[in-house]
N, C-alpha and C positions, 0 to 999 in steps of 0.2 A: 862301922857301926852296927855293929849285932843288937838287935833289938830282944828285948826280955820275952818267952813264952805266953806272957797271960798279959800284957802289954796291948790295949784297945789302940786299933787307929789314930790318926791326926786326924780328924773331923775341923771339915770349915761349913757352917752352913747359911745361908740364904735366904731371908724370909720365914723361918723355922721350917721351910719345905725340902729347899734344893742342898744336895751335899757333895761336899766333893772332899777329897784327901791330900792328905801330902806324908810321902811313903819316905820315910830317910832310908839313905843310900851311903857305900863310903865315899862318894864323890857329891854328895849333895841331896836332893833330895827330886823325888820323882812326882809330878801332881796326877790325881785322877780324877777327869773332867774337868772343865770349864766354867760350869755353874752358867748365871747368867750374868749379862753385863755389870760392870763396875767389881769383880771379883778380884783382879789384879792388885786392885789398891790392899785389900785385904791380905793375900798371898804375900807383896810383897814387904809389907805390914808384919807378918809374921816370922817371916824367913830373915828382915835385916840384921835380929840380934844376934843370930845364931853363924853371921859370916861364913853361912854353906850354900852356894849358888843353888838355882834349878834348872834341872838339867833335863827333862824330858814334862812332856806334857800327854798322857797317853789317854785316849777318850772311851768308854765303854760305848760308845753309839754319839749319834751327829742329831740328835734332836736339839731345837732352840735350847731348851735349859739347862745342858749341857755342854755347849761350844758357845756361851756368850760373851768370855772373854778370850777366844783363844787367838785372834788380832790383836788386840789389847795385850796380850802376852807377849805374845812373839817380836808387838813393837818393842814393848820392854825392856825383852831379854832378847837381841836379835839369835843369839848360838843357841835357844831353846830347843831340841827336839818336838815334832810335833808329830803322835802317831796316830793312826786309827784304823781300824779293820778294813780290809778290801772290800768290800763288798758295802761299804758305807762312804767310800769318797765322795759318790754321785749327791748323797744326799749330804754335804757337810757344804757341797758346793750353792746347793738348791736353797740351801739354808742360811746362805749369805756370808758364807766364812772365806776369806779373800786367802787367806795361808792356805798354799800348798803342803799337804803332809810331806815330811820328811823320809817317811818309812809305813809301807802296808803291814798289817800285821795277819797272822792266822796262828789257828790253832798249834802248840809247840813253841812256839817263838819264845824269848825274852825281853822283858823291860826291865832293865835294872834287877831288881834280887826276885821281877815278878816273871810267872809262868802264864800264857796268854794260854786262855780257853775259847774255843768257838760255840756261842750261844745264841745264834741266830734265832728270829722270832719279834722280837720287840721292837726292831728293825734289822733289815735285812743284813749287817754285818754286827750285830751285836756281840761284844767280846765280855767274858769275866780275866779278872787277874788273883792271882793264887799267890800268896805270901807265904814259900815254905817252912821262912826263918820263925815266924810267931803265927801263922796258920789262919791269918786274914783272909777270907775269899771277900773279895770288891766284886760283886754282882750287879752293878750298873741297876738296870730297873725289868730284869728277870724276876725278881720279887721285887715288891713294895711294903714297907712297914707302918703304913696309913690306913687307917686304925689301930690295927693289927699285922702279922706277917700273910702274905697271901702271893701267889701266882697274880702277874700283870695282865694274864690273861683272864682271869677274874674280878669283875665289876665291884666299885663301892662307894654308895653314893657320897657317903664324905669326902671320899679323895676318887674324885672317878678320872679325871686325865691321864695318868700312866695306862690303864685299858683303851681311853679314846684313841690314845696316838699308838697304840700296838699296830704292828704289824702286819701277824699272822701271832693270832692268838693260840691256836693249835701249835703250832713251833716252837711257843715261848714255852709253852707245858711242856714239852720235849726236852726243851733243854733245863728248864728247871731239873726236870728229875735227872738226867745225867750230872748236876752240880752235886745231887743225894752221894756220890761216887768220893767224892773231892772229902779230904779230911779236916774240915773245917771247925774252928776254933772260935772265929766270929764274923758274924757277916756284917756287910757293909755296904747300905744299900745308897742307890742317888736319892731317896724318898723317906725316911723314918730311921728311927735309932739304929745303932749297930745292937746286936745282936749276939750274945757269948753266948755259947755251945750253943751253935742252931739248929742240930741236924735233926732232931725229933720235931722243932717246928715247921722246920723246912717241909720234912718229908708230910706231915699232916696238911701243912698248903697244898704241895703238888697233886695228895688223894683227894681235897676238896675241887680244886682243877680239873684235873681226871673224870671225878663225878658230876658235875655240871656240863665238860663235853658228853661226854656219854649220853 
């Protein structure tokens, strides 16, 4: 199944703050991130009318607001492939996930139609995923779009939690700059609205982060 080049990603949002994404594939769907507890019910309800299976769960990172439904999804779908960055495996277990990942990811790997990008900083093994079919960059929490687009290393009083949870602020900014080389048509994040034609806004956010660090 080929997606149109201008079609935005299929977003599911919990409590208006936490995003996950269903990515259509030839063999079913890939889910990016597992949100908060209870997400499994919504995902299964959305998928049921399609008659297509959920094949993979790819985690951008292992913070609690991105892994809350991993165990429940695996229980409901025993054949589900769970994937995480190799440097976030310990964090996944520390945050209470009982499932053992089926595959550990690093830059250059493929997840269905997605290309894996290493973006450490927000967590030790943080990943991004790029869909070359439609130009969607799933950047996890390297960027945040509440109340406006910023690198997660830059704090904002309205929504400070991603910054407070950031493992290495300087490395997060470095990873954000590296993502400027990706020809993204949509920027899909763990928190906030999807951004169309995002590169100029991403560049401004990176420059602000670098200025604050300097």
